[in-house]
C-alpha positions in Angstrom: 28.6 48.8 2.6 28.3 49.1 6.4 29.3 46.7 9.1 29.1 47.4 12.8 28.8 51.1 12.3 31.8 51.5 10.0 32.0 51.6 6.3 33.9 48.8 4.5 37.0 50.0 2.7 36.8 47.2 0.1 34.6 48.0 -3.0 33.5 45.3 -5.4 33.8 46.3 -9.1 32.4 43.1 -10.6 29.7 45.0 -12.4 32.2 47.1 -14.3 34.3 44.1 -15.2 31.3 42.2 -16.4 30.3 45.2 -18.6 33.8 45.4 -20.0 33.7 41.7 -20.9 30.1 41.9 -22.1 29.0 38.9 -20.0 25.7 38.4 -18.4 25.0 37.5 -14.8 23.6 34.1 -15.8 26.5 33.2 -18.1 29.1 34.2 -15.5 27.2 32.3 -12.7 27.2 29.2 -14.9 31.0 29.5 -15.6 31.8 30.2 -11.9 29.5 27.5 -10.6 27.4 29.6 -8.2 23.8 30.7 -8.3 22.6 33.9 -10.0 21.4 35.1 -6.6 24.8 34.7 -4.9 26.6 36.2 -7.9 24.2 39.1 -7.8 25.0 39.7 -4.2 28.7 39.8 -5.0 28.1 42.1 -8.0 26.1 44.6 -5.9 28.5 44.4 -2.9 25.9 42.9 -0.5 28.3 40.4 0.9 30.7 40.6 3.8 33.1 37.9 2.5 34.0 36.0 -0.7 35.7 32.7 -0.9 39.0 32.6 -2.6 37.8 29.7 -4.7 34.9 31.9 -5.9 37.2 34.8 -6.6 39.6 32.4 -8.4 36.7 31.1 -10.6 35.5 34.7 -11.4 39.0 35.8 -12.4 39.4 32.7 -14.5 36.1 33.3 -16.3 36.7 37.0 -16.8 40.4 36.6 -17.6 41.3 39.3 -15.0 43.2 39.8 -11.8 41.6 40.1 -8.3 42.6 43.8 -8.3 40.4 44.4 -11.3 37.4 43.4 -9.2 38.4 44.5 -5.7 39.2 48.1 -4.9 40.5 49.6 -1.6 39.1 53.0 -0.6 40.5 54.1 2.8 37.8 54.8 5.4 37.9 58.6 6.1 36.7 58.0 9.7 39.7 55.8 10.3 41.9 58.9 10.1 40.1 60.6 12.9 
């Protein structure tokens, strides 16, 4: 994911968690209370922000921790 010429260091791993829990996009969207389109954007990493209330609802529905969904990968260009 790019933003203003730099790569974002936060990677969304919602797709992996959904596969582990064997839950569909539509079922999770219903449980979380957001549209399939918005959940799909989160799943594919095409968002620049996520509300804590949405993250909370996703974690509740998937019975997981935020760290199971969010991963930090240092930006290699930041070291230069």
